[in-house]
N, C-alpha and C positions, 0 to 999 in steps of 0.2 A: 194514149198513157194518163195516168189516174194522178190524182193529184199528189198522193205518197210518191210516185216515182219520180216526179216531178221536183220534190222537192229535194229529196236525196239527191237526185243530178245536180240541181242546183249547191248542193252542199259538199258536193264531189268536185263541181267545177270552183268553188270559194277556198278550198282544201288545196286542191293542186295549186292556184294559182300564188296561195299565202304559205305552202309548204316551204318548211327549212332544207327542205334535200332539193338541191339544184344539180340539175345536171347538162351537160354540153357547157362551152365555153367560147370564147372570143380569139379565133384564128391563134389555135395551140397547135404546134404539127402533134400527130397521134402517136404514141407509143406502139410497139408491135405487140401484135397478141400471143397470148400461151397458148397452144394447144395442148389440149388436156390428152395424153399420151393413151389413156385407158378409155375402155366403153362401159358402162353404168348404163342400168334403165333408167329412162326420167322419173323424178320423184315429183307424188303430187302430193299434196297433202303441207302442212302449216309446222312454222318453225318455234324452237322452244322461246318463251319471252324472255327469260329470264337468264342470260348466258354472262359470265361474270369475265369481265376485260381486264386486262393488265393493264398501268398507265404508259402514256403517249410516249415515255423517256425510255423502256424497257423494250418496245414492239420499233422504235426509229435507230436502234443502236442494232436491230437485225434485220433488216430490210429485206436480205433472200429469205427468212426465215416467214418474213410476212406471206412476201412471194409463194409460199410453198403451201401457207396455211391457205392462202386464197384459192389457190389450183385445188387441194383438196376438200374446200367447202363446196365448190363448184361441179367436183367430179362425183362426189355425195350425192350430190341432186340429179346428176346425170347432162350435166353441161359441156358441149363439146368446144366453149373456149371459156378465157378469163376475159371479161370485154375490157377493152384496152381505157376506160374511162377507170374501171374500176383500179387497174394498177397505177395510175395517176391519183388518184386519191389515196393512197397508200403515204402517201407523204405527209398528210396531217389527221389521219383515223387508222384507224385498229382494223385489222382483217376481219374479224367477223362484225364490225360497226359497217364495212362498206359493203362486205355481200348481203348485210339484211336490208342495209337501205337500198340496196341495188334490186335485190331479188323480189320485193317488195313493192316496189315503184317498177313494174316490169311484170313482172310473173304474176301477178294478181290480174284473173279478167275485172274489168271495167265495171258488171254486174253483181260479184263478187265485192269489191269495194265499195259499192252503191249500199249495200246492204251490212258493209262493215266484217267480211270474213276472210280472212287469211290464207283461202288456199292457193298455195304455190302450185303453179304447173309448169314444169322445166322444158313443156315442148312449146311453149310461151316464149320463155327465156330463149329457148334457141333459135327460134324464129327473129326473138328482137335482135340478139347478138349477131347473127347474119347480115342485119340490115343493117345494124352497126356496124362491121367489119366492112361493106359496101361501103356505107358513106366514109370510115377515116382511110379507105383506101383515094377517094378522091380527096380528101382532107389534106394526105402527101402529096398530091401533085401543086394541090392550089390550097390554099386557107383561106377559109368561111367560118363564119359564124355555127355551131351545130345544135344549139339551142331551140329553136322552131321543129326539127328530126326528133331529138329526144321525147318534145311535147306531144307531138303526135304516136310515136314508138310508147308512149305511159296511157296513150288511149287506144294504143291496137288498130292504128290506121296504119297500117303497112301498104294498103296502095299509095294513100296518099305522099306517105314517106319518101317510098320506092319511086316515084313521079319528080319529088322533088330532088333526088339525089342524081334521077335518071336527064334533070336540068342542068345541072350543076356540071356535068360530064361533057354538055356543047360547051 
């Protein structure tokens, strides 16, 4: 590993450690996943930087619409489910904000994040979401802190996340 790559790795680790975007929680019963009924080719590309958002009061008045917006956003990039954590976050964030935070946290390869490239890969997102779905099935049976699994998935360490989930099943 060259020194430049090492510096980028350290920078990414620090950024993820002190990031304001937090996933996972302490012992909360998960919501149901929303199946996206339509099929679309998975998206690989970048998201627009400046998307105008309405005030918090306006989106909180229409929770059903916020959910529908979230479904459409995930549909547009070819994702099979709306992640449960995104539904939960609609309580205090706008749909576009929830979508962008999740997609950038889990749908960009670690290498691209190291190079500060925000290329979204919906195939990665689908894999992350299926793992989260498996995790949340366990959380429905027995509550536990999901933060360590989210952290592994943000780093795309699927094998480690799967092993942790398997241990929870026992």
